[in-house]
C-alpha positions as CSV (number, residue, x, y, z in Angstrom):
1,M,112.0,15.4,42.6
2,I,114.9,14.6,40.3
3,R,115.8,11.9,37.8
4,R,119.2,10.5,37.0
5,H,120.2,8.0,34.3
6,L,123.1,5.8,35.2
7,V,125.4,3.5,33.2
8,V,127.6,1.4,35.6
9,S,130.7,-0.2,34.1
10,G,133.2,-2.8,35.4
11,W,132.5,-6.3,36.7
12,V,128.8,-5.6,37.4
13,Q,126.9,-8.5,35.7
14,G,126.6,-11.9,37.4
15,V,127.2,-10.5,40.9
16,G,123.7,-9.6,42.0
17,F,124.1,-5.9,41.0
18,R,120.6,-5.4,39.7
19,W,118.9,-7.1,42.7
20,S,121.1,-5.1,45.1
21,V,120.3,-1.8,43.3
22,S,116.6,-2.6,43.5
23,R,116.9,-3.4,47.3
24,E,118.9,-0.2,48.0
25,A,116.5,2.0,45.9
26,R,113.5,0.6,47.8
27,R,115.2,1.3,51.1
28,L,115.9,4.9,50.0
29,G,112.4,5.4,48.6
30,V,113.7,5.9,45.0
31,R,111.6,4.9,42.0
32,G,112.8,3.7,38.6
33,W,114.3,0.6,37.0
34,V,117.6,-1.3,36.4
35,R,118.7,-3.7,33.7
36,N,121.7,-5.4,32.2
37,R,123.0,-4.2,28.8
38,S,124.5,-6.3,26.1
39,D,127.8,-4.5,26.4
40,G,128.4,-5.8,30.0
41,T,127.3,-2.6,31.8
42,V,124.3,-2.1,34.0
43,E,121.8,0.7,33.2
44,A,119.5,2.3,35.7
45,V,117.0,5.2,36.1
46,A,116.4,6.7,39.5
47,E,113.7,9.2,40.5
48,G,113.0,10.7,43.8
49,P,114.1,13.3,46.4
50,E,117.6,14.7,45.5
51,D,119.3,13.3,48.6
52,A,117.8,9.8,48.1
53,V,118.8,9.7,44.4
54,A,122.3,11.0,45.3
55,A,122.7,8.3,47.9
56,L,121.7,5.6,45.4
57,V,124.2,7.0,42.8
58,A,126.9,7.0,45.5
59,W,126.0,3.4,46.4
60,C,126.3,2.4,42.7
61,R,129.9,3.7,42.7
62,S,130.9,0.6,44.8
63,G,128.0,-1.7,44.4
64,P,127.5,-5.0,46.2
65,G,130.3,-7.4,47.3
66,G,131.7,-9.2,44.3
67,A,131.2,-6.2,42.0
68,Q,134.2,-4.2,40.7
69,V,132.8,-0.8,39.5
70,T,135.2,1.1,37.3
71,G,132.9,3.9,36.4
72,V,129.4,5.4,36.7
73,D,128.2,7.8,34.0
74,V,125.4,10.0,35.3
75,T,123.0,12.1,33.2
76,D,120.2,14.4,34.4
77,E,116.8,13.7,32.9
78,A,113.3,15.2,33.4
79,P,111.3,13.2,36.0
80,E,108.5,11.1,34.6
81,G,106.7,10.3,37.8
82,L,107.6,6.6,38.0
83,S,106.2,4.4,40.7
84,G,108.0,1.5,42.3
85,F,111.4,0.2,41.3
86,E,111.7,-2.6,38.7
87,I,114.3,-5.1,37.7
88,E,114.0,-5.3,33.9
89,P,115.3,-8.3,31.9
């Protein structure tokens, strides 16, 4: 079990990015949350098996159609044992 904190920059708000991250995370069996930040970035936390979390991070580097990702900052964190995947306001 690993945990990654992501901050995704670019044209990532108003394009369904949070919803798409949530759908992809659930498909991969990753737990955590995603939210928009006031600076125009999207922030997410992903916990789960290393390969599933890595797949979600890789997906975030391109995002859904309509998004233009210019960067993904990834930080390792200690897992907290989250359940489910939430879209936060």
